[in-house]
C-alpha positions as CSV (number, residue, x, y, z in Angstrom):
1,M,34.5,-34.9,9.9
2,T,32.2,-37.5,8.5
3,L,29.2,-36.8,6.2
4,A,26.8,-37.6,9.0
5,E,28.5,-35.1,11.4
6,R,28.4,-32.4,8.8
7,L,24.7,-33.0,8.1
8,F,24.0,-33.0,11.8
9,T,25.8,-29.7,12.2
10,G,24.0,-28.2,9.2
11,F,20.7,-29.3,10.6
12,N,21.4,-27.9,14.0
13,L,22.4,-24.5,12.5
14,T,19.3,-24.5,10.3
15,V,17.0,-25.3,13.3
16,L,18.7,-22.7,15.5
17,G,18.6,-20.0,12.8
18,M,15.0,-20.5,11.8
19,G,13.9,-20.9,15.4
20,L,15.5,-17.5,16.2
21,V,13.9,-15.9,13.2
22,F,10.4,-17.1,14.1
23,L,11.0,-16.3,17.8
24,L,11.8,-12.7,16.9
25,L,8.8,-12.5,14.5
26,A,6.5,-13.7,17.3
27,L,8.0,-11.2,19.7
28,L,7.4,-8.3,17.2
29,W,3.9,-9.6,16.6
30,G,3.2,-9.6,20.4
31,L,4.6,-6.0,20.7
32,L,2.4,-4.8,17.9
33,V,-0.7,-6.4,19.5
34,L,0.2,-4.8,22.8
35,M,0.7,-1.4,21.3
36,L,-2.6,-1.6,19.4
37,R,-4.4,-2.5,22.6
38,M,-2.8,0.4,24.5
39,D,-3.7,2.8,21.7
40,R,-7.5,2.2,21.8
41,E,-9.8,4.9,23.2
42,P,-11.6,3.9,26.4
43,P,-15.3,3.4,25.8
44,S,-17.5,6.3,26.9
45,G,-20.7,5.8,29.0
46,A,-23.1,5.5,26.0
47,D,-20.8,3.2,24.1
48,A,-20.2,1.0,27.1
49,A,-23.9,0.4,27.6
50,G,-24.2,-1.1,24.1
51,Q,-25.8,1.9,22.4
52,R,-23.3,2.4,19.6
53,R,-24.2,4.9,17.0
54,A,-23.3,4.6,13.3
55,G,-20.1,6.4,12.2
56,P,-21.6,9.1,9.9
57,S,-24.1,10.2,12.6
58,R,-21.2,11.3,14.8
59,L,-20.2,13.9,12.2
60,A,-21.5,17.5,12.2
61,P,-24.2,18.0,9.6
62,E,-22.2,20.7,7.8
63,L,-19.1,18.4,7.6
64,L,-21.2,15.5,6.4
65,T,-22.8,17.7,3.7
66,A,-19.4,18.9,2.6
67,I,-18.0,15.4,2.3
68,S,-21.1,14.2,0.4
69,I,-20.8,17.1,-2.1
70,A,-17.1,16.4,-2.6
71,V,-17.7,12.7,-3.3
72,L,-20.6,13.4,-5.7
73,T,-18.5,16.1,-7.6
74,H,-15.6,13.7,-7.8
75,R,-17.8,10.9,-9.3
76,S,-19.4,13.3,-11.8
77,V,-16.0,14.5,-13.1
78,L,-14.9,10.9,-13.5
79,R,-11.3,11.9,-12.8
80,K,-10.7,13.3,-16.2
81,Q,-7.0,12.9,-15.9
82,A,-7.0,9.1,-16.0
83,A,-10.5,7.7,-16.5
84,P,-10.7,5.5,-19.6
85,A,-14.1,7.0,-20.5
86,M,-12.5,10.4,-20.8
87,R,-9.5,9.6,-22.9
88,S,-9.4,10.9,-26.5
89,F,-6.9,8.2,-27.5
90,W,-5.6,4.9,-26.2
91,P,-2.6,5.4,-23.9
92,G,0.6,4.3,-25.4
93,S,-0.5,4.8,-29.0
94,I,2.4,5.8,-31.2
95,L,0.6,8.6,-33.0
96,F,-0.4,10.5,-29.9
97,A,2.4,9.8,-27.5
98,S,3.3,12.6,-25.0
99,R,6.7,14.3,-25.2
100,W,7.7,12.4,-22.0
101,V,6.8,9.0,-23.5
102,A,8.3,9.9,-26.9
103,A,11.6,10.9,-25.2
104,G,11.7,7.6,-23.3
105,R,11.0,5.6,-26.4
106,H,13.8,7.5,-28.2
107,R,16.3,6.6,-25.5
108,Q,15.2,3.0,-25.6
109,T,15.4,2.5,-29.3
110,Q,18.5,4.6,-30.2
111,N,22.1,3.6,-29.5
112,W,24.0,5.6,-27.0
113,H,26.9,7.5,-28.5
114,P,29.2,9.0,-25.9
115,G,30.7,12.3,-27.0
116,N,29.0,12.0,-30.4
117,R,31.6,9.6,-31.8
């Protein structure tokens, strides 16, 4: 087999393989689009007439109030577990490392001795 024949065979295999990959990707994309279109709710009478309402106004007032209170409470607490403004020390500092972090550092910095040899 000559070099030109080998290159031609390699080129054919490359085009065939990549073409098959992109064909399957296009097929999957088409199936996803079809499934998304089938999953939509049919428009109701008011929505079909172009009188769409805003999202929050569809909720019950009690539910909207409960969600608003939860969001405001969450913002006021500032997620004390992880918010930088609530930390008493910089994370990862050597002086105030948690036991979990200290154990991990110990394993990283000490040699492993199987069977205490």
